[in-house]
Structure formats: C-alpha cells, structure tokens
PABAMAR-680094 format. One record per residue: y, z, x of N, C-alpha, C, O in turn. Coordinates in steps of 0.2 Angstrom, whole numbers, plus 5000, padded with zeros to 4 digits. Atoms other than C-alpha are relative to their C-alpha. Layout:
<sites>
     nv     nw     nu    cav    caw    cau     cv     cw     cu     ov     ow     ou
      Y      Z      X      Y      Z      X      Y      Z      X      Y      Z      X
...
</sites>
This chain:
<sites>
     nv     nw     nu    cav    caw    cau     cv     cw     cu     ov     ow     ou
   5006   4999   5001   5023   5001   4899   4995   4995   5007   4991   4997   5010
   5002   5006   4994   5019   4985   4912   5001   5003   5006   4996   5004   5009
   4998   4995   4992   5028   4996   4927   4993   5005   4999   4989   5006   5003
   5005   4994   4999   5015   5009   4922   4993   4999   5001   4990   5003   5004
   5006   5002   4998   5000   4999   4922   5000   4997   5006   4995   4997   5009
   5000   5002   4994   5005   4991   4938   4999   5005   5005   4995   5005   5010
   5000   4995   4995   5008   5008   4947   4992   5003   5000   4989   5004   5005
   5006   4998   4998   4991   5013   4942   4995   4996   5003   4991   4998   5007
   5004   5006   4996   4984   4997   4947   5000   5000   5008   4996   4999   5012
   4998   5001   4993   4993   4999   4964   4996   5008   5003   4993   5007   5008
   5003   4994   4999   4987   5018   4965   4992   4999   5001   4989   5001   5007
   5006   5000   5000   4969   5014   4961   4997   4996   5007   4992   4997   5009
   5001   5004   4995   4970   5000   4975   5001   5003   5007   4998   5002   5012
   4999   4996   4993   4976   5011   4987   4995   5006   5002   4995   5008   5008
   5005   4994   4999   4963   5025   4984   4994   4996   5002   4990   4999   5006
   5005   5003   4998   4950   5012   4986   5000   4998   5008   4996   4999   5012
   4998   5001   4992   4957   5006   5004   4999   5007   5003   4996   5007   5008
   5002   4994   4995   4958   5024   5009   4993   5003   4999   4990   5006   5004
   5007   4998   5000   4940   5027   5003   4997   4996   5005   4993   5000   5009
   5002   5004   4997   4935   5013   5013   5002   5001   5009   4999   4999   5014
   4997   4999   4992   4946   5018   5029   4996   5006   5002   4993   5006   5007
   5003   4993   4998   4938   5036   5028   4993   4998   5001   4990   5002   5006
   5007   5001   4998   4921   5029   5028   4999   4996   5007   4995   4997   5012
   4999   5005   4993   4925   5016   5042   5000   5005   5006   4996   5006   5011
   4997   4995   4994   4934   5029   5054   4994   5007   5000   4992   5009   5005
   5006   4995   5000   4920   5043   5049   4995   4998   5004   4994   5001   5009
   5004   5003   4997   4907   5032   5054   5000   4999   5007   4996   5000   5011
   4998   5001   4992   4915   5027   5071   5001   5006   5004   4999   5006   5010
   4998   4994   4997   4921   5044   5075   4992   5005   5002   4991   5008   5007
   5006   4998   4999   4903   5050   5073   4995   4996   5005   4992   4999   5009
   5004   5003   4996   4894   5038   5082   5004   5000   5008   5000   4999   5013
   4997   4999   4994   4907   5040   5096   4997   5007   5003   4997   5007   5009
   5002   4993   4997   4901   5057   5099   4992   4999   5003   4991   5003   5008
   5006   5002   4998   4883   5050   5103   4999   4993   5004   4994   4991   5007
   5001   5008   4997   4888   5033   5110   5002   5001   5008   5004   5006   5010
   4999   4999   4993   4888   5029   5128   5007   4998   5003   5010   5001   5008
   4991   5001   4999   4905   5021   5127   5004   5000   4995   5005   4995   4991
   4997   4998   5006   4914   5029   5115   5007   4999   4998   5010   4999   4993
   4993   5002   5000   4931   5023   5119   5000   4993   4995   5005   4993   4991
   5001   5004   5006   4926   5007   5108   5001   5002   4994   5006   5000   4990
   5000   4997   5006   4922   5017   5094   5006   5004   4998   5007   5004   4992
   4994   4996   5004   4938   5028   5094   5005   4994   4999   5009   4995   4994
   4996   5004   5002   4948   5012   5094   4998   4997   4993   5003   4996   4989
   5001   5002   5006   4938   5006   5079   5003   5005   4995   5005   5004   4990
   4998   4994   5006   4941   5023   5069   5009   4999   5000   5012   4998   4995
   4992   5001   5001   4961   5023   5074   5002   4994   4998   5007   4994   4994
   4997   5006   5003   4962   5005   5071   4999   5000   4993   5002   4997   4989
   5001   5000   5008   4955   5007   5054   5007   5003   4996   5010   5000   4991
   4992   4996   5003   4970   5021   5050   5005   4995   5001   5009   4994   4996
   4993   5003   5000   4983   5010   5057   4999   4993   4996   5004   4991   4994
   5000   5007   5006   4977   4994   5047   5002   5004   4994   5006   5001   4991
   4999   4998   5006   4977   5006   5032   5008   5001   4999   5011   4999   4994
   4994   4997   5000   4994   5014   5036   5006   4992   4999   5010   4992   4995
   4995   5005   5002   5002   4996   5039   5000   4996   4993   5005   4993   4991
   5001   5003   5006   4994   4989   5023   5005   5004   4995   5009   5002   4992
   4995   4995   5006   5002   5004   5012   5007   4999   5003   5012   4999   4999
   4993   5002   5000   5018   5000   5021   5003   4994   4997   5009   4993   4995
   4999   5006   5003   5018   4982   5016   5000   5000   4993   5004   4997   4989
   5000   4999   5008   5013   4986   4999   5005   5005   4997   5007   5004   4992
   4994   4998   5001   5027   4998   4998   5007   4996   4999   5012   4996   4995
   4994   5004   4999   5040   4987   5004   5000   4996   4996   5005   4995   4993
   5000   5004   5005   5035   4974   4992   5002   5002   4993   5006   4999   4989
   4998   4996   5007   5035   4986   4977   5007   5002   5000   5010   5002   4995
   4993   5000   5000   5052   4990   4983   5005   4996   4998   5010   4997   4995
   4997   5007   5000   5058   4973   4984   5000   4998   4992   5005   4996   4989
   5001   5003   5007   5051   4969   4967   5004   5004   4995   5008   5002   4990
   4996   4996   5006   5059   4985   4958   5007   4998   5002   5011   4999   4997
   4992   5001   4999   5077   4980   4967   5001   4993   4996   5006   4992   4993
   4997   5006   5005   5075   4962   4959   4999   5001   4993   5002   4998   4988
   5001   4998   5007   5070   4969   4943   5007   5004   4997   5009   5002   4992
   4994   4997   5000   5086   4980   4943   5005   4995   5000   5009   4993   4995
   4994   5006   4999   5097   4966   4949   5000   4995   4994   5005   4992   4991
   5000   5005   5006   5090   4955   4934   5002   5005   4994   5005   5001   4989
   4999   4996   5005   5093   4970   4922   5008   5000   5000   5011   4998   4995
   4994   5001   5000   5111   4971   4928   5003   4995   4999   5009   4995   4998
   4997   5006   5002   5114   4953   4926   4999   4999   4993   5004   4997   4990
   5000   5001   5007   5108   4952   4909   5005   5005   4996   5008   5002   4992
   4995   4996   5001   5119   4968   4905   5007   4997   5000   5011   4997   4995
   4994   5003   4998   5133   4959   4912   5000   4994   4995   5006   4993   4992
   5000   5006   5003   5129   4943   4903   5002   5002   4993   5006   4999   4990
   4999   4998   5006   5128   4952   4885   5008   5003   5000   5011   5001   4995
   4995   4996   5001   5144   4962   4889   5007   4993   5000   5012   4993   4997
   4995   5006   5001   5154   4944   4892   4999   4996   4996   5004   4993   4993
   5001   5003   5007   5145   4937   4877   5005   5001   4994   5007   4997   4990
   4997   4996   5006   5152   4949   4866   5008   4998   5000   5011   4998   4994
   4992   5001   4999   5171   4946   4872   5002   4994   4996   5008   4992   4996
</sites>
C-alpha cells in the first residue's frame, strides 16, 4: 500500500513537472516566432525539455535503486528466517 501511494505521488509530481515544462516551452516557442532574436528563446524551450528529461531520468534511477535495496532487504530477512528455523 505504501509503495502504491509513493507511485501515485511520483506520478503526480511528474505530471506537474510536465505541465510546467509544456507551459514554459510553449511560451518560449510562441515568443520565438515573433522575436527579433529567436535563438535565445529556442534555447529556453529546448532547455526546459532537457531539464525535464534529466530530472525524470534522475527520479527513475533513484526509484530503481530504492526498489533494489528493498528487494535486497526482503531477501536478507527471508534468509534470516530460514537460518533461524534450523
């Protein structure tokens, strides 16, 4: 149950970051259409997406590492229970 709650929290957090990224990049790209120097605004738009993907990658790595630690702990506890019964 706790894992499900964490996954919902992570999904909501990712959705909020995605929403902000969409707003920032859309605003930058629309402004680049009428801007005198659109290169800077393209950098802002693509930079927002790069930052979002980099953060998503970091969160996924942390989640995988946490899942691996939990699995190792469960394996250790099973091993302890098997040795305790002998």
